[in-house]
N, C-alpha and C positions, 0 to 999 in steps of 0.2 A: 789397311784391311787387313784382318786376321788370316790367316792362311789355314785352309778348308779344303775339304773332299767332298764328294756328293755319294749318296750311298745310293745302292740299286734301288731300293725304294723309291727313295727321292727320284733317280732317273725315272722310274716306271710311272710315276704320280704327274711329272713334267710331261711327259708323253700324252696321258691317259686324259689330263687337263688341259691338255694344249697351253703351256705355260714356257715362254722361252725362257732359257736358261739365263740369258743375260739379263732378265729382273733378279732372280737369286741374289745375283750377283752386284745388282745395283742395289737391292733391300740391304745385303753386307754390308756394300761401301757407306750407305748413306740415309739410314732408317731414319722412319719419321719418329718412332720411339724404339725400345727396349724392355723387355722385361724379362725377369728371373724367375721361373715356375720350381715352385716346389719339386719337381724330381731331379731339377740340378740343371736343368734343360734352360737354353736363353732362347726368345722367341724376336727376331727382329721384323717388324711392323714397316710397310710402306706401302703410303697411296700410289696406285699407280694412273698417272693420269689415261692412258691410250685404252685403258678396260675402265672407262668412267668412273675414275676415282675410286674404283674397289680397291680393298686393303687386302695387300699380300704378305701372309706370315708365314714367316720362313723358322722353322723349328731347330737350330745347334746345339749336340751334344759337345760340349767342352770340354769333357772328363777325358776322352781321347786325344792323340794327336798323330796327325794331324785332327785338328775340329772337323767334326764330321754333320751334315748338312743330313737331318735323320727325316725330314718333310717339308713338304712346302704344299700350300691352300691359299686360295681367295677367302678371308675369312667373313662371313656370311651375317654374324655375329657385330661387326663391325657395320659403322654408317659408312657411305659413301660420300666424297668428297669432290667434286668436279673445280 
């Protein structure tokens, strides 16, 4: 797993969206898929069975050291898998 830190925004979103921090680390450690965005950020997507198969999207800025998780959310655009 890469060396990462959580931004203040990410910490706020975890609280607001009731997402355990452990799910972020799980998505980063073993994503179902990775996507490179045009803005240079990397998106790590992971199906979370305990949330009904919803997909957690973790957005990382790899241009800083250590890499910074800039936001995290359940992506409603992606279909649930059970």
